[in-house]
MDAnalysis code that builds the backbone (N, CA, C; Angstrom):
import MDAnalysis as mda
import numpy as np

u = mda.Universe.empty(249, n_residues=83, atom_resindex=np.repeat(np.arange(83), 3), trajectory=True)
u.add_TopologyAttr("name", ["N", "CA", "C"] * 83)
u.add_TopologyAttr("resid", np.arange(1, 84))
u.add_TopologyAttr("resname", ["UNK", "UNK", "UNK", "UNK", "UNK", "UNK", "UNK", "UNK", "UNK", "UNK", "UNK", "UNK", "UNK", "UNK", "UNK", "UNK", "UNK", "UNK", "UNK", "UNK", "UNK", "UNK", "UNK", "UNK", "UNK", "UNK", "UNK", "UNK", "UNK", "UNK", "UNK", "UNK", "UNK", "UNK", "UNK", "UNK", "UNK", "UNK", "UNK", "UNK", "UNK", "UNK", "UNK", "UNK", "UNK", "UNK", "UNK", "UNK", "UNK", "UNK", "UNK", "UNK", "UNK", "UNK", "UNK", "UNK", "UNK", "UNK", "UNK", "UNK", "UNK", "UNK", "UNK", "UNK", "UNK", "UNK", "UNK", "UNK", "UNK", "UNK", "UNK", "UNK", "UNK", "UNK", "UNK", "UNK", "UNK", "UNK", "UNK", "UNK", "UNK", "UNK", "UNK"])
u.atoms.positions = np.array([
    [-11.597, 8.592, -2.175],
    [-12.944, 8.548, -2.641],
    [-13.644, 9.883, -2.375],
    [-13.247, 10.516, -1.310],
    [-13.816, 11.823, -0.984],
    [-13.521, 12.825, -2.098],
    [-12.270, 12.827, -2.573],
    [-11.866, 13.807, -3.568],
    [-12.517, 13.540, -4.923],
    [-12.726, 12.284, -5.240],
    [-13.419, 11.960, -6.486],
    [-14.858, 12.457, -6.414],
    [-15.498, 12.262, -5.273],
    [-16.859, 12.760, -5.093],
    [-16.929, 14.272, -5.165],
    [-15.959, 14.930, -4.536],
    [-15.918, 16.400, -4.580],
    [-15.693, 16.883, -6.004],
    [-14.790, 16.231, -6.723],
    [-14.516, 16.607, -8.114],
    [-15.791, 16.492, -8.944],
    [-16.480, 15.372, -8.796],
    [-17.707, 15.158, -9.555],
    [-18.773, 16.191, -9.196],
    [-18.872, 16.511, -7.908],
    [-19.856, 17.496, -7.466],
    [-19.532, 18.882, -8.018],
    [-18.264, 19.288, -7.912],
    [-17.872, 20.618, -8.372],
    [-17.961, 20.754, -9.889],
    [-17.645, 19.680, -10.598],
    [-17.712, 19.709, -12.063],
    [-19.107, 19.390, -12.576],
    [-19.988, 19.025, -11.654],
    [-21.356, 18.609, -11.985],
    [-21.329, 17.519, -13.040],
    [-20.437, 16.538, -12.771],
    [-20.272, 15.359, -13.636],
    [-20.039, 15.719, -15.098],
    [-19.334, 16.823, -15.333],
    [-18.978, 17.224, -16.682],
    [-19.847, 18.313, -17.266],
    [-20.891, 18.714, -16.577],
    [-21.753, 19.789, -17.085],
    [-21.073, 21.149, -16.955],
    [-20.383, 21.389, -15.832],
    [-19.712, 22.663, -15.595],
    [-18.313, 22.663, -16.199],
    [-17.591, 21.579, -15.990],
    [-16.220, 21.465, -16.475],
    [-16.014, 20.064, -16.994],
    [-15.601, 19.959, -18.234],
    [-15.337, 18.665, -18.834],
    [-13.830, 18.462, -18.875],
    [-13.355, 17.442, -18.180],
    [-11.930, 17.184, -18.069],
    [-11.680, 15.689, -18.173],
    [-10.505, 15.285, -18.672],
    [-10.186, 13.859, -18.747],
    [-10.164, 13.193, -17.372],
    [-9.971, 13.971, -16.336],
    [-9.945, 13.412, -14.977],
    [-11.283, 12.789, -14.611],
    [-12.356, 13.245, -15.228],
    [-13.677, 12.697, -14.928],
    [-13.810, 11.235, -15.351],
    [-12.945, 10.779, -16.253],
    [-13.008, 9.378, -16.680],
    [-12.424, 8.440, -15.620],
    [-11.688, 8.980, -14.650],
    [-11.133, 8.181, -13.554],
    [-12.177, 8.131, -12.451],
    [-12.776, 6.962, -12.291],
    [-13.882, 6.833, -11.347],
    [-13.451, 6.150, -10.058],
    [-14.391, 6.067, -9.155],
    [-14.155, 5.410, -7.870],
    [-13.810, 3.933, -8.072],
    [-14.409, 3.313, -9.061],
    [-14.102, 1.896, -9.320],
    [-12.662, 1.724, -9.808],
    [-12.156, 2.696, -10.590],
    [-10.751, 2.641, -11.008],
    [-9.822, 2.696, -9.790],
    [-10.150, 3.596, -8.873],
    [-9.345, 3.748, -7.663],
    [-9.363, 2.471, -6.837],
    [-10.539, 1.883, -6.666],
    [-10.640, 0.659, -5.869],
    [-9.867, -0.490, -6.502],
    [-9.907, -0.593, -7.827],
    [-9.143, -1.641, -8.521],
    [-7.642, -1.420, -8.336],
    [-7.193, -0.175, -8.467],
    [-5.769, 0.135, -8.303],
    [-5.306, -0.171, -6.883],
    [-6.127, 0.147, -5.897],
    [-5.781, -0.145, -4.501],
    [-5.700, -1.646, -4.255],
    [-6.607, -2.405, -4.846],
    [-6.606, -3.856, -4.676],
    [-5.352, -4.481, -5.281],
    [-4.958, -4.003, -6.450],
    [-3.731, -4.502, -7.089],
    [-2.521, -4.193, -6.226],
    [-2.456, -2.977, -5.709],
    [-1.325, -2.590, -4.869],
    [-1.272, -3.423, -3.585],
    [-2.421, -3.687, -2.988],
    [-2.465, -4.516, -1.777],
    [-1.951, -5.914, -2.060],
    [-2.371, -6.487, -3.209],
    [-1.912, -7.836, -3.562],
    [-0.411, -7.872, -3.798],
    [0.143, -6.819, -4.389],
    [1.581, -6.773, -4.653],
    [2.378, -6.585, -3.366],
    [1.890, -5.752, -2.471],
    [2.620, -5.446, -1.242],
    [2.527, -6.548, -0.203],
    [1.435, -7.250, -0.173],
    [1.197, -8.237, 0.871],
    [2.307, -9.287, 0.956],
    [2.689, -9.980, -0.129],
    [3.767, -10.975, -0.025],
    [5.103, -10.357, 0.389],
    [5.379, -9.157, -0.128],
    [6.643, -8.487, 0.210],
    [6.690, -8.171, 1.700],
    [5.600, -7.639, 2.242],
    [5.563, -7.304, 3.661],
    [5.645, -8.552, 4.531],
    [5.037, -9.641, 4.088],
    [5.121, -10.898, 4.842],
    [6.560, -11.394, 4.902],
    [7.273, -11.305, 3.759],
    [8.683, -11.716, 3.743],
    [9.515, -10.846, 4.681],
    [9.266, -9.546, 4.667],
    [10.009, -8.642, 5.543],
    [9.731, -8.954, 7.005],
    [8.483, -9.273, 7.334],
    [8.136, -9.630, 8.716],
    [8.849, -10.906, 9.136],
    [8.894, -11.898, 8.250],
    [9.601, -13.148, 8.568],
    [11.088, -12.899, 8.775],
    [11.676, -12.046, 7.933],
    [13.098, -11.725, 8.081],
    [13.362, -11.033, 9.413],
    [12.479, -10.163, 9.815],
    [12.650, -9.462, 11.089],
    [12.539, -10.438, 12.261],
    [11.643, -11.425, 12.143],
    [11.493, -12.409, 13.211],
    [12.729, -13.287, 13.326],
    [13.332, -13.622, 12.184],
    [14.520, -14.479, 12.194],
    [15.784, -13.718, 12.563],
    [15.792, -12.418, 12.385],
    [16.949, -11.573, 12.702],
    [16.508, -10.429, 13.605],
    [16.092, -10.696, 14.836],
    [15.547, -9.639, 15.684],
    [16.560, -8.570, 16.086],
    [17.842, -8.887, 16.091],
    [18.842, -7.918, 16.513],
    [19.327, -7.026, 15.398],
    [18.894, -7.283, 14.185],
    [19.357, -6.513, 13.037],
    [18.417, -5.344, 12.813],
    [18.996, -4.155, 12.725],
    [18.212, -2.951, 12.488],
    [18.368, -2.537, 11.037],
    [17.314, -1.981, 10.498],
    [17.401, -1.425, 9.159],
    [17.835, 0.029, 9.279],
    [18.850, 0.401, 8.499],
    [19.386, 1.755, 8.545],
    [19.179, 2.397, 7.188],
    [18.711, 3.623, 7.194],
    [18.563, 4.372, 5.964],
    [19.938, 4.914, 5.586],
    [20.554, 4.285, 4.601],
    [21.921, 4.648, 4.223],
    [21.966, 5.960, 3.448],
    [20.844, 6.447, 2.967],
    [20.859, 7.691, 2.198],
    [21.367, 8.850, 3.047],
    [21.025, 8.879, 4.333],
    [21.499, 9.956, 5.202],
    [23.004, 9.861, 5.396],
    [23.529, 8.641, 5.512],
    [24.973, 8.443, 5.664],
    [25.677, 8.870, 4.386],
    [25.127, 8.510, 3.235],
    [25.722, 8.881, 1.962],
    [25.761, 10.394, 1.782],
    [24.695, 11.076, 2.154],
    [24.640, 12.530, 2.031],
    [25.690, 13.161, 2.931],
    [25.826, 12.659, 4.160],
    [26.813, 13.206, 5.092],
    [28.215, 13.045, 4.519],
    [28.509, 11.868, 3.974],
    [29.837, 11.643, 3.396],
    [30.073, 12.555, 2.204],
    [29.048, 12.766, 1.387],
    [29.182, 13.626, 0.225],
    [29.425, 15.070, 0.644],
    [28.726, 15.533, 1.665],
    [28.912, 16.901, 2.159],
    [30.322, 17.057, 2.713],
    [30.774, 16.085, 3.498],
    [32.130, 16.164, 4.050],
    [33.166, 16.202, 2.931],
    [32.944, 15.442, 1.865],
    [33.877, 15.426, 0.753],
    [33.882, 16.781, 0.055],
    [32.702, 17.365, -0.146],
    [32.626, 18.670, -0.791],
    [33.293, 19.758, 0.051],
    [33.124, 19.676, 1.370],
    [33.734, 20.640, 2.268],
    [35.263, 20.512, 2.203],
    [35.751, 19.280, 2.213],
    [37.200, 19.094, 2.158],
    [37.755, 19.548, 0.807],
    [37.028, 19.338, -0.269],
    [37.479, 19.808, -1.586],
    [37.479, 21.320, -1.645],
    [36.464, 21.935, -1.026],
    [36.377, 23.390, -0.996],
    [37.515, 24.017, -0.222],
    [37.929, 23.378, 0.884],
    [38.992, 23.950, 1.695],
    [40.342, 23.770, 1.009],
    [40.474, 22.754, 0.189],
    [41.737, 22.545, -0.547],
    [41.888, 23.548, -1.690],
    [40.778, 23.953, -2.295],
    [40.865, 24.840, -3.461],
    [41.000, 26.295, -3.045],
    [40.927, 26.570, -1.757],
    [41.108, 27.934, -1.273],
    [39.862, 28.773, -1.317],
    [38.699, 28.157, -1.424],
    [37.424, 28.905, -1.486],
    [37.043, 29.423, -0.140],
])
């Protein structure tokens, strides 16, 4: 909301600079935030329940493991080709 206010102030509500961004108002932002909260709330509740039922299970970011395996594979391919 701060940035929308600053944008409006600097553009003088379209007198100094007329841009399509001026059509995005604070009410648009508040509506978008409300929709996102409603969508996330049930998902987060389910995740919390799953964590309560499985307290010993940790969530692991597999992307780091995948990257490590990919790098190791590239290194081994590089050493085989004589690079």
